[in-house]
N, CA, C and O atoms as CSV, one atom per row, in Angstrom:
chain,resi,resn,atom,element,x,y,z
A,1,UNK,N,N,0.816,-1.189,0.000
A,1,UNK,CA,C,0.000,0.000,0.000
A,1,UNK,C,C,0.866,1.261,0.000
A,1,UNK,O,O,0.528,2.246,-0.658
A,2,UNK,N,N,1.946,1.236,0.712
A,2,UNK,CA,C,2.839,2.384,0.786
A,2,UNK,C,C,3.447,2.687,-0.588
A,2,UNK,O,O,3.613,3.853,-0.946
A,3,UNK,N,N,3.777,1.649,-1.354
A,3,UNK,CA,C,4.352,1.843,-2.688
A,3,UNK,C,C,3.334,2.501,-3.625
A,3,UNK,O,O,3.700,3.350,-4.437
A,4,UNK,N,N,2.075,2.119,-3.517
A,4,UNK,CA,C,1.036,2.721,-4.344
A,4,UNK,C,C,0.870,4.199,-3.995
A,4,UNK,O,O,0.716,5.036,-4.885
A,5,UNK,N,N,0.902,4.512,-2.722
A,5,UNK,CA,C,0.782,5.912,-2.294
A,5,UNK,C,C,1.950,6.741,-2.840
A,5,UNK,O,O,1.768,7.889,-3.247
A,6,UNK,N,N,3.145,6.150,-2.844
A,6,UNK,CA,C,4.316,6.843,-3.362
A,6,UNK,C,C,4.170,7.088,-4.864
A,6,UNK,O,O,4.516,8.167,-5.345
A,7,UNK,N,N,3.669,6.117,-5.601
A,7,UNK,CA,C,3.460,6.290,-7.033
A,7,UNK,C,C,2.412,7.360,-7.320
A,7,UNK,O,O,2.569,8.148,-8.253
A,8,UNK,N,N,1.348,7.392,-6.528
A,8,UNK,CA,C,0.327,8.422,-6.701
A,8,UNK,C,C,0.909,9.813,-6.472
A,8,UNK,O,O,0.586,10.751,-7.202
A,9,UNK,N,N,1.759,9.949,-5.468
A,9,UNK,CA,C,2.391,11.241,-5.186
A,9,UNK,C,C,3.273,11.667,-6.355
A,9,UNK,O,O,3.264,12.836,-6.739
A,10,UNK,N,N,4.034,10.733,-6.926
A,10,UNK,CA,C,4.892,11.062,-8.059
A,10,UNK,C,C,4.064,11.502,-9.261
A,10,UNK,O,O,4.465,12.419,-9.977
A,11,UNK,N,N,2.933,10.875,-9.495
A,11,UNK,CA,C,2.083,11.291,-10.603
A,11,UNK,C,C,1.565,12.696,-10.388
A,11,UNK,O,O,1.547,13.489,-11.329
A,12,UNK,N,N,1.140,13.032,-9.168
A,12,UNK,CA,C,0.673,14.382,-8.872
A,12,UNK,C,C,1.795,15.392,-9.036
A,12,UNK,O,O,1.605,16.460,-9.617
A,13,UNK,N,N,2.953,15.047,-8.523
A,13,UNK,CA,C,4.090,15.968,-8.568
A,13,UNK,C,C,4.470,16.280,-10.010
A,13,UNK,O,O,4.686,17.442,-10.355
A,14,UNK,N,N,4.553,15.265,-10.848
A,14,UNK,CA,C,4.960,15.496,-12.225
A,14,UNK,C,C,3.837,16.108,-13.053
A,14,UNK,O,O,4.099,16.672,-14.116
A,15,UNK,N,N,2.614,16.012,-12.597
A,15,UNK,CA,C,1.529,16.672,-13.299
A,15,UNK,C,C,1.539,18.176,-12.992
A,15,UNK,O,O,1.194,18.982,-13.856
A,16,UNK,N,N,1.924,18.553,-11.789
A,16,UNK,CA,C,1.965,19.962,-11.409
A,16,UNK,C,C,3.231,20.626,-11.949
A,16,UNK,O,O,3.171,21.727,-12.497
A,17,UNK,N,N,4.375,19.959,-11.796
A,17,UNK,CA,C,5.652,20.527,-12.214
A,17,UNK,C,C,6.167,19.779,-13.437
A,17,UNK,O,O,7.006,18.886,-13.321
A,18,UNK,N,N,5.662,20.146,-14.597
A,18,UNK,CA,C,6.141,19.534,-15.830
A,18,UNK,C,C,7.452,20.189,-16.231
A,18,UNK,O,O,7.832,21.224,-15.684
A,19,UNK,N,N,8.126,19.592,-17.170
A,19,UNK,CA,C,9.407,20.140,-17.623
A,19,UNK,C,C,9.225,21.536,-18.207
A,19,UNK,O,O,10.043,22.425,-17.966
A,20,UNK,N,N,8.171,21.727,-18.962
A,20,UNK,CA,C,7.941,23.046,-19.572
A,20,UNK,C,C,7.635,24.114,-18.530
A,20,UNK,O,O,8.044,25.264,-18.691
A,21,UNK,N,N,6.926,23.758,-17.469
A,21,UNK,CA,C,6.647,24.751,-16.433
A,21,UNK,C,C,7.909,25.069,-15.624
A,21,UNK,O,O,8.089,26.204,-15.183
A,22,UNK,N,N,8.771,24.086,-15.428
A,22,UNK,CA,C,10.031,24.341,-14.716
A,22,UNK,C,C,10.938,25.229,-15.552
A,22,UNK,O,O,11.537,26.171,-15.032
A,23,UNK,N,N,11.045,24.937,-16.846
A,23,UNK,CA,C,11.860,25.772,-17.732
A,23,UNK,C,C,11.262,27.175,-17.803
A,23,UNK,O,O,11.998,28.162,-17.793
A,24,UNK,N,N,9.937,27.272,-17.875
A,24,UNK,CA,C,9.285,28.576,-17.883
A,24,UNK,C,C,9.558,29.362,-16.613
A,24,UNK,O,O,9.757,30.576,-16.662
A,25,UNK,N,N,9.568,28.680,-15.479
A,25,UNK,CA,C,9.853,29.340,-14.204
A,25,UNK,C,C,11.280,29.869,-14.174
A,25,UNK,O,O,11.521,30.988,-13.720
A,26,UNK,N,N,12.214,29.078,-14.650
A,26,UNK,CA,C,13.620,29.521,-14.674
A,26,UNK,C,C,13.783,30.710,-15.616
A,26,UNK,O,O,14.455,31.684,-15.276
A,27,UNK,N,N,13.172,30.634,-16.799
A,27,UNK,CA,C,13.242,31.769,-17.719
A,27,UNK,C,C,12.545,32.997,-17.137
A,27,UNK,O,O,12.986,34.125,-17.357
A,28,UNK,N,N,11.460,32.782,-16.395
A,28,UNK,CA,C,10.782,33.890,-15.734
A,28,UNK,C,C,11.637,34.537,-14.656
A,28,UNK,O,O,11.637,35.759,-14.506
A,29,UNK,N,N,12.374,33.710,-13.897
A,29,UNK,CA,C,13.299,34.263,-12.900
A,29,UNK,C,C,14.361,35.133,-13.564
A,29,UNK,O,O,14.682,36.219,-13.082
A,30,UNK,N,N,14.896,34.642,-14.671
A,30,UNK,CA,C,15.903,35.421,-15.403
A,30,UNK,C,C,15.289,36.708,-15.937
A,30,UNK,O,O,15.886,37.781,-15.847
A,31,UNK,N,N,14.072,36.583,-16.500
A,31,UNK,CA,C,13.387,37.772,-17.005
A,31,UNK,C,C,13.070,38.774,-15.913
A,31,UNK,O,O,13.203,39.980,-16.123
A,32,UNK,N,N,12.653,38.295,-14.750
A,32,UNK,CA,C,12.366,39.188,-13.627
A,32,UNK,C,C,13.615,39.921,-13.155
A,32,UNK,O,O,13.561,41.107,-12.828
A,33,UNK,N,N,14.735,39.213,-13.123
A,33,UNK,CA,C,15.983,39.852,-12.720
A,33,UNK,C,C,16.415,40.899,-13.753
A,33,UNK,O,O,16.837,41.999,-13.397
A,34,UNK,N,N,16.303,40.541,-15.026
A,34,UNK,CA,C,16.666,41.502,-16.072
A,34,UNK,C,C,15.750,42.718,-16.057
A,34,UNK,O,O,16.197,43.839,-16.301
A,35,UNK,N,N,14.480,42.502,-15.772
A,35,UNK,CA,C,13.556,43.623,-15.661
A,35,UNK,C,C,13.968,44.539,-14.509
A,35,UNK,O,O,13.935,45.763,-14.637
A,36,UNK,N,N,14.354,43.940,-13.390
A,36,UNK,CA,C,14.779,44.739,-12.240
A,36,UNK,C,C,16.031,45.546,-12.563
A,36,UNK,O,O,16.106,46.730,-12.236
A,37,UNK,N,N,17.018,44.912,-13.206
A,37,UNK,CA,C,18.283,45.608,-13.450
A,37,UNK,C,C,18.204,46.622,-14.582
A,37,UNK,O,O,18.843,47.672,-14.515
A,38,UNK,N,N,17.434,46.326,-15.615
A,38,UNK,CA,C,17.423,47.205,-16.789
A,38,UNK,C,C,16.306,48.253,-16.751
A,38,UNK,O,O,16.528,49.394,-17.156
A,39,UNK,N,N,15.137,47.895,-16.283
A,39,UNK,CA,C,13.982,48.785,-16.343
A,39,UNK,C,C,13.570,49.272,-14.960
A,39,UNK,O,O,12.954,50.331,-14.838
A,40,UNK,N,N,13.893,48.536,-13.949
A,40,UNK,CA,C,13.424,48.776,-12.583
A,40,UNK,C,C,13.447,50.217,-12.130
A,40,UNK,O,O,14.235,51.029,-12.614
A,41,UNK,N,N,12.585,50.513,-11.210
A,41,UNK,CA,C,12.410,51.847,-10.659
A,41,UNK,C,C,13.461,52.085,-9.576
A,41,UNK,O,O,13.494,51.362,-8.580
A,42,UNK,N,N,14.291,53.057,-9.753
A,42,UNK,CA,C,15.360,53.341,-8.783
A,42,UNK,C,C,14.907,54.241,-7.647
A,42,UNK,O,O,15.555,54.287,-6.601
A,43,UNK,N,N,13.794,54.965,-7.837
A,43,UNK,CA,C,13.357,55.881,-6.787
A,43,UNK,C,C,12.686,55.157,-5.621
A,43,UNK,O,O,12.580,55.713,-4.528
A,44,UNK,N,N,12.231,53.921,-5.845
A,44,UNK,CA,C,11.594,53.163,-4.786
A,44,UNK,C,C,10.092,53.329,-4.742
A,44,UNK,O,O,9.437,52.754,-3.872
A,45,UNK,N,N,9.525,54.102,-5.662
A,45,UNK,CA,C,8.083,54.321,-5.642
A,45,UNK,C,C,7.301,53.211,-6.333
A,45,UNK,O,O,6.087,53.110,-6.155
A,46,UNK,N,N,7.971,52.388,-7.110
A,46,UNK,CA,C,7.304,51.273,-7.790
A,46,UNK,C,C,7.417,50.031,-6.909
A,46,UNK,O,O,8.530,49.587,-6.624
A,47,UNK,N,N,6.303,49.462,-6.474
A,47,UNK,CA,C,6.379,48.367,-5.505
A,47,UNK,C,C,7.021,47.089,-6.038
A,47,UNK,O,O,7.692,46.385,-5.284
A,48,UNK,N,N,6.832,46.776,-7.309
A,48,UNK,CA,C,7.371,45.520,-7.837
A,48,UNK,C,C,8.775,45.711,-8.383
A,48,UNK,O,O,9.682,44.953,-8.040
A,49,UNK,N,N,8.962,46.705,-9.222
A,49,UNK,CA,C,10.250,46.841,-9.905
A,49,UNK,C,C,11.337,47.484,-9.043
A,49,UNK,O,O,12.494,47.507,-9.463
A,50,UNK,N,N,11.018,48.006,-7.864
A,50,UNK,CA,C,12.059,48.572,-7.012
A,50,UNK,C,C,12.660,47.532,-6.072
A,50,UNK,O,O,13.701,47.780,-5.463
A,51,UNK,N,N,12.018,46.371,-5.945
A,51,UNK,CA,C,12.480,45.311,-5.056
A,51,UNK,C,C,12.898,44.108,-5.899
A,51,UNK,O,O,12.070,43.564,-6.631
A,52,UNK,N,N,14.150,43.681,-5.818
A,52,UNK,CA,C,14.597,42.568,-6.669
A,52,UNK,C,C,13.869,41.258,-6.370
A,52,UNK,O,O,13.645,40.461,-7.281
A,53,UNK,N,N,13.497,41.022,-5.110
A,53,UNK,CA,C,12.823,39.773,-4.762
A,53,UNK,C,C,11.423,39.719,-5.348
A,53,UNK,O,O,10.986,38.667,-5.813
A,54,UNK,N,N,10.720,40.836,-5.331
A,54,UNK,CA,C,9.383,40.857,-5.920
A,54,UNK,C,C,9.446,40.725,-7.435
A,54,UNK,O,O,8.588,40.081,-8.038
A,55,UNK,N,N,10.454,41.329,-8.051
A,55,UNK,CA,C,10.629,41.175,-9.497
A,55,UNK,C,C,10.899,39.724,-9.863
A,55,UNK,O,O,10.359,39.218,-10.847
A,56,UNK,N,N,11.736,39.052,-9.072
A,56,UNK,CA,C,11.995,37.635,-9.313
A,56,UNK,C,C,10.735,36.800,-9.115
A,56,UNK,O,O,10.457,35.898,-9.905
A,57,UNK,N,N,9.977,37.093,-8.071
A,57,UNK,CA,C,8.759,36.340,-7.786
A,57,UNK,C,C,7.736,36.489,-8.909
A,57,UNK,O,O,7.168,35.497,-9.366
A,58,UNK,N,N,7.498,37.716,-9.354
A,58,UNK,CA,C,6.543,37.928,-10.439
A,58,UNK,C,C,7.034,37.314,-11.742
A,58,UNK,O,O,6.239,36.753,-12.496
A,59,UNK,N,N,8.311,37.410,-12.014
A,59,UNK,CA,C,8.864,36.787,-13.215
A,59,UNK,C,C,8.691,35.277,-13.190
A,59,UNK,O,O,8.335,34.672,-14.202
A,60,UNK,N,N,8.941,34.668,-12.038
A,60,UNK,CA,C,8.779,33.217,-11.900
A,60,UNK,C,C,7.318,32.813,-12.071
A,60,UNK,O,O,7.025,31.805,-12.715
A,61,UNK,N,N,6.410,33.582,-11.507
A,61,UNK,CA,C,4.986,33.262,-11.634
A,61,UNK,C,C,4.522,33.351,-13.087
A,61,UNK,O,O,3.794,32.481,-13.565
A,62,UNK,N,N,4.938,34.386,-13.772
A,62,UNK,CA,C,4.567,34.539,-15.184
A,62,UNK,C,C,5.196,33.426,-16.019
A,62,UNK,O,O,4.547,32.880,-16.911
A,63,UNK,N,N,6.441,33.090,-15.741
A,63,UNK,CA,C,7.103,32.010,-16.465
A,63,UNK,C,C,6.440,30.665,-16.233
A,63,UNK,O,O,6.296,29.879,-17.169
A,64,UNK,N,N,6.034,30.386,-15.006
A,64,UNK,CA,C,5.354,29.133,-14.682
A,64,UNK,C,C,4.022,29.049,-15.426
A,64,UNK,O,O,3.690,28.015,-16.006
A,65,UNK,N,N,3.268,30.140,-15.403
A,65,UNK,CA,C,1.981,30.144,-16.088
A,65,UNK,C,C,2.154,30.031,-17.603
A,65,UNK,O,O,1.382,29.335,-18.263
A,66,UNK,N,N,3.146,30.699,-18.149
A,66,UNK,CA,C,3.398,30.599,-19.595
A,66,UNK,C,C,3.801,29.182,-19.972
A,66,UNK,O,O,3.373,28.677,-21.011
A,67,UNK,N,N,4.604,28.542,-19.162
A,67,UNK,CA,C,4.975,27.154,-19.423
A,67,UNK,C,C,3.780,26.227,-19.370
A,67,UNK,O,O,3.707,25.271,-20.142
A,68,UNK,N,N,2.847,26.486,-18.477
A,68,UNK,CA,C,1.632,25.689,-18.394
A,68,UNK,C,C,0.726,25.890,-19.588
A,68,UNK,O,O,0.078,24.946,-20.040
A,69,UNK,N,N,0.670,27.111,-20.109
A,69,UNK,CA,C,-0.147,27.384,-21.288
A,69,UNK,C,C,0.433,26.675,-22.500
A,69,UNK,O,O,-0.305,26.096,-23.296
A,70,UNK,N,N,1.741,26.718,-22.643
A,70,UNK,CA,C,2.388,26.051,-23.769
A,70,UNK,C,C,2.146,24.550,-23.689
A,70,UNK,O,O,1.892,23.911,-24.710
A,71,UNK,N,N,2.220,23.984,-22.499
A,71,UNK,CA,C,1.994,22.552,-22.318
A,71,UNK,C,C,0.586,22.165,-22.756
A,71,UNK,O,O,0.411,21.156,-23.439
A,72,UNK,N,N,-0.417,22.947,-22.375
A,72,UNK,CA,C,-1.791,22.620,-22.724
A,72,UNK,C,C,-2.037,22.787,-24.217
A,72,UNK,O,O,-2.782,22.000,-24.801
A,73,UNK,N,N,-1.430,23.791,-24.853
A,73,UNK,CA,C,-1.603,23.985,-26.287
A,73,UNK,C,C,-0.987,22.840,-27.075
A,73,UNK,O,O,-1.566,22.405,-28.070
A,74,UNK,N,N,0.152,22.349,-26.666
A,74,UNK,CA,C,0.806,21.254,-27.365
A,74,UNK,C,C,-0.010,19.977,-27.231
A,74,UNK,O,O,-0.085,19.189,-28.174
A,75,UNK,N,N,-0.620,19.765,-26.075
A,75,UNK,CA,C,-1.435,18.566,-25.881
A,75,UNK,C,C,-2.684,18.587,-26.743
A,75,UNK,O,O,-3.172,17.522,-27.122
A,76,UNK,N,N,-3.215,19.748,-27.066
A,76,UNK,CA,C,-4.436,19.842,-27.862
A,76,UNK,C,C,-4.181,19.583,-29.346
A,76,UNK,O,O,-5.083,19.112,-30.039
A,77,UNK,N,N,-3.003,19.871,-29.848
A,77,UNK,CA,C,-2.743,19.774,-31.271
A,77,UNK,C,C,-2.957,18.376,-31.855
A,77,UNK,O,O,-3.637,18.284,-32.877
A,78,UNK,N,N,-2.440,17.288,-31.298
A,78,UNK,CA,C,-2.640,15.981,-31.934
A,78,UNK,C,C,-4.090,15.509,-31.929
A,78,UNK,O,O,-4.449,14.685,-32.771
A,79,UNK,N,N,-4.937,15.987,-31.030
A,79,UNK,CA,C,-6.331,15.555,-30.955
A,79,UNK,C,C,-7.159,16.122,-32.107
A,79,UNK,O,O,-8.171,15.536,-32.491
A,80,UNK,N,N,-6.738,17.245,-32.652
A,80,UNK,CA,C,-7.521,17.872,-33.725
A,80,UNK,C,C,-7.199,17.201,-35.051
A,80,UNK,O,O,-6.046,17.180,-35.484
A,81,UNK,N,N,-8.219,16.656,-35.688
A,81,UNK,CA,C,-8.042,16.029,-36.995
A,81,UNK,C,C,-8.846,16.746,-38.049
A,81,UNK,O,O,-8.820,16.356,-39.217
């Protein structure tokens, strides 16, 4: 029974964190950092772009969501005939 529970957990884990969503998250982190360094607000009045951690967090979230959208679009293509 314990082995079955472990397999179920692995299926859930890999369904939530697919390769495309992980790559999207990493690219989002890089994008968030680049946004902070190149465009970011230096005066401190911008809540997201003045803080490097928030820029990284938002970049990662956008990257994760973009990776999930790409995954779902690719899965739909072979079904359409």
